C-alpha atoms as one frame of an Amber mdcrd trajectory, in Angstrom:
protein
   0.011   0.015   0.439   3.201   2.533   0.980   4.735   1.824  -2.205   1.409
   2.779  -4.150   0.619   5.922  -2.389   4.316   6.728  -2.864   4.289   6.174
  -7.084   1.016   8.551  -6.896   2.513  11.166  -5.201   5.631  11.460  -7.529
   3.448  10.937 -10.454   1.420  13.685  -8.828   4.249  15.883  -8.478   5.617
  14.920 -12.187   1.963  16.035 -13.717   1.932  19.246 -11.724   5.984  19.764
 -12.183   6.090  19.609 -15.475   2.681  21.481 -16.017   4.159  25.342 -13.986
   7.664  24.783 -15.678   6.478  24.324 -18.851   3.310  25.501 -19.346  -0.362
  25.463 -18.844  -2.488  23.311 -21.399  -4.935  25.540 -23.204  -8.094  25.743
 -25.652  -8.126  26.319 -28.480 -11.843  26.039 -30.273 -14.631  24.603 -29.051
 -16.861  23.257 -31.994 -20.445  22.093 -31.558 -23.074  19.678 -34.271 -25.680
  17.560 -33.696 -25.720  13.707 -33.214 -27.787  11.111 -33.211 -31.757  13.021
 -32.945 -33.958  10.079 -31.350 -37.850  10.237 -30.050 -36.586  11.169 -26.587
 -33.059  12.659 -26.878 -30.846  14.724 -29.259 -27.010  14.401 -28.979 -24.971
  17.704 -29.038 -21.524  16.859 -30.188 -18.462  18.904 -28.896 -15.143  19.204
 -29.431 -12.419  20.773 -28.144  -8.769  21.613 -29.255  -6.273  21.259 -26.498
  -2.942  22.705 -27.092  -0.848  20.694 -24.397   2.782  21.953 -24.010   4.034
  19.811 -22.283   6.149  16.867 -22.863   4.428  14.075 -21.128   0.498  13.645
 -22.047  -2.097  14.208 -19.751  -3.346  11.326 -18.551  -7.278  12.307 -18.744
  -9.151   9.375 -18.386 -13.158  11.433 -18.763 -15.080  14.188 -18.672 -18.744
  13.993 -17.008 -20.512  16.636 -17.531 -24.766  17.761 -16.224 -26.120  20.520
 -18.818 -28.747  23.175 -16.812 -30.717  24.893 -18.935 -32.453  27.470 -16.076
 -32.091  26.155 -13.586 -33.230  22.419 -15.299 -31.320  19.560 -16.035 -31.117
  19.188 -19.376 -29.017  15.482 -19.639 -25.690  14.402 -19.234 -22.693  14.017
 -21.127 -19.514  11.949 -21.109 -16.141  11.961 -23.624 -16.049   9.627 -26.557
 -12.615  10.874 -26.997 -10.200  11.731 -23.778  -6.812  12.149 -25.012  -4.735
  14.784 -24.361  -0.799  14.161 -25.806   2.878  15.672 -25.219   3.816  18.267
 -27.322   0.555  18.657 -28.863  -2.986  20.278 -30.004  -5.104  17.424 -29.301
  -8.777  16.806 -29.305 -11.238  15.706 -26.636 -14.789  14.759 -28.063 -18.047
  14.755 -26.174 -21.503  13.528 -26.454 -23.825  15.368 -24.697 -27.717  13.945
 -24.890 -30.452  16.203 -24.135 -33.750  15.028 -22.948 -36.555  16.185 -25.292
 -39.408  16.221 -22.441 -36.984  18.586 -20.497 -36.590  21.082 -23.504 -40.988
  22.466 -22.774 -40.535  23.234 -19.282 -37.129  24.645 -20.015 -39.265  26.753
 -23.065 -41.426  28.513 -20.629 -38.456  29.549 -18.752 -37.032  31.084 -21.679
 -39.798  32.980 -22.459 -40.797  34.791 -19.518 -36.991  35.517 -18.830 -37.227
  37.761 -22.301 -35.563  34.660 -24.395 -32.884  34.583 -21.935 -31.342  31.303
 -19.881 -28.338  31.202 -18.624 -27.008  27.135 -19.353 -24.612  26.314 -16.655
 -22.206  22.654 -17.420 -21.346  21.093 -13.920 -18.907  17.463 -14.143 -15.795
  16.504 -13.594 -12.550  15.880 -15.277 -11.272  12.252 -14.811  -7.138  11.669
 -14.827  -6.320   8.134 -14.633  -2.870   7.595 -12.444  -2.731   4.525 -12.652
  -2.997   3.737  -8.811  -5.954   5.590  -8.702  -8.416   8.558 -10.185  -8.891
  11.618  -9.626 -11.864  13.769 -10.269 -11.445  17.718 -10.881 -14.873  19.256
 -11.147 -15.751  21.701 -13.207 -18.496  24.793 -14.250 -18.827  26.632 -16.867
 -21.797  29.217 -17.294 -22.857  30.586 -20.444 -26.053  33.623 -21.461 -27.891
  32.206 -24.266 -30.229  34.796 -25.672 -32.557  34.147 -28.639 -35.352  36.968
 -30.760 -38.082  34.513 -31.945 -40.930  35.897 -30.900 -40.259  39.353 -32.729
 -40.407  37.534 -36.070 -44.199  36.514 -34.459 -45.065  40.329 -33.926 -45.740
  42.400 -36.472 -48.355  45.917 -37.536 -48.293  45.162 -40.719 -52.039  42.785
 -42.522 -50.643  39.373 -43.497 -52.442  37.114 -46.324 -53.049  33.828 -44.394
 -54.246  30.900 -46.796 -56.685  28.316 -45.200 -56.610  24.976 -47.885 -58.784
  22.122 -47.925 -58.303  20.272 -44.415
């Protein structure tokens, strides 16, 4: 047991020492695209480009997330690919599945807030230290604003075509 604790401490100090000496990893880009859409869930695939200036790879195992919109839990996510190579740019790919049944509940709060929402992502970055796992907590927040209802309002007359039913 003592041997494992010493290995864990040495590994941790080595990783921390390399990051402090050479540099911290840098996020160079985040993009999103639609994934699989079913009657119950909508998947969002997120690609995060990370540059690691350190001479050793970071032992990233997974990223676990929960997504909240206006305090409503919309879904969960995890990494499809979670690798940060040494001295290079790597891609981390996350899959987040939104529960479609939560969308109407969120939409009501979005409209009541003047078409504004706050999205919170809470979770953990999971590092594999071989003898144990280390979970580093993360929390991100973004504002979302739409103007969808403005297109439905107008003082101008509109022609309505009603065809046979």
